[in-house]
C-alpha positions, -999 to +999 in steps of 0.1 A: -014-017-282+003+008-260+032-007-241+023-009-204+055+006-193+059+032-220+058+057-191+080+038-168+119+039-167+123+005-151+140-017-178+137-047-155+100-044-153+097-039-191+116-072-196+094-090-171+062-079-189+077-089-222+083-124-208+046-127-200+050-133-163+034-116-133+050-100-104+044-081-071+051-044-064+050-032-028+048+005-018+055+011+019+061+040+042+047+061+071+015+079+072+014+110+049+044+097+027+024+094-006+019+056-007-017+058-020-008+085-044+020+064-059-004+035-061-030+056-079-003+070-103+007+036-113-029+024-118-037+054-140-007+048-161-017+012-166-051+024-177-036+048-202-017+018-215-051+001-220-045-024-194-076-038-175-073-026-139-091-038-108-086-022-073-094-034-038-094-018-004-102-030+032-137-022+043-124-009+075-108+021+057-138+045+052-120+077+060-125+094+026-148+071+007-163+037+009-158+027-027-126+046-036-090+045-025-079+080-017-046+098-009-043+124+017-036+149-012-070+143-027-063+118-054-089+090-058-095+058-078-126+036-078-121+004-058-140-026-043-142-027-005-136-062+009-131-077+044-106-106+037-081-119+012-105-147+003-133-121-004-109-102-026-101-135-046-139-142-049-146-108-065-116-109-088-123-102-124-104-130-143-097-105-172-080-080-150-043-076-158-033-052-131-045-056-095-042-027-071-045-031-033-044-002-009-039-003+030-024-038+028-016-038+066-054-041+073-057-075+055-054-109+071-024-131+066-041-148+037-033-119+015+003-132+011-008-164-005-035-145-025-011-120-042+014-149-048-014-167-067-022-136-087+014-130-097+018-167-106-012-165-129+006-136-148-010-106-132+008-075-120-001-069-084+006-034-068-001-033-030+005-003-008+005-001+031+022+009+063+054-011+070+053+000+107+025+004+133+022+033+157+048+017+180+074+016+152+071-022+150+067-042+117+030-042+107+020-076+095+013-088+068+035-061+051+068-076+061+058-109+045+046-091+014+080-073+011+098-106+013+080-120-018+078-088-039+099-084-070+098-045-067+098-024-036+093+013-032+099+031+002+082+064+004+089+091+031+070+120+046+082+152+062+085+153+100+060+179+114+084+187+143+117+194+126+112+191+088+136+160+085+127+129+065+099+111+083+097+073+085+074+069+115+037+074+121+032+091+155-001+085+171-015+116+188-045+100+204-046+080+236-058+047+220-035+017+223-054-004+197-030-015+170-055-009+143-069+027+146-080+042+113-074+079+111-056+108+094-043+141+108-068+139+136-049+109+151-015+107+134+016+129+126+046+120+104+079+119+125+115+114+120+135+089+141+147+117+165+112+132+170+092+099+171+080+091+207+069+054+211+042+046+236+055+035+270+046-002+264+065-003+231+098-023+231+113+006+212+106+031+240+135+044+259 
């Protein structure tokens, strides 16, 4: 059988797999930073290594496809749309070895317990999502997922204003709803200097 991490340079993760235990990987960053692209890359490599992969996404995210996770660059992977963490667990294939979850910030708080159970049962869980909302505040439940993850990857975009490293998702619409699904029609990647919080944000100056 092909070693799962034959294409991965993380010696620590190789050892973890050899010990037969599960773990949690969290990929976070701003909009347009390549989170979903990195998630899809890891899922495809697991499939090349003949691992059984199952992928989930929140039903609310139907920007590009209902039954696929998709990156802004056009990469896609088949997935199951679910509403809640409990629905995800109910649809879980017990034979799946690698569980992918996209847009983790759109799940309820139960996702934290769910991924812990999956990792405890020996599964590799990879979850991607925004770590900050449009006001630059921590976007739950991602902070809680970061705290229990064995491996964390922070991705960055390019600021559309100055070209610096972008860590913020600038909302360009007038909506003040915390959950507002969109892409370039509603958001821009911004650096710390160019990010402009909404007036009611505690980070506003």
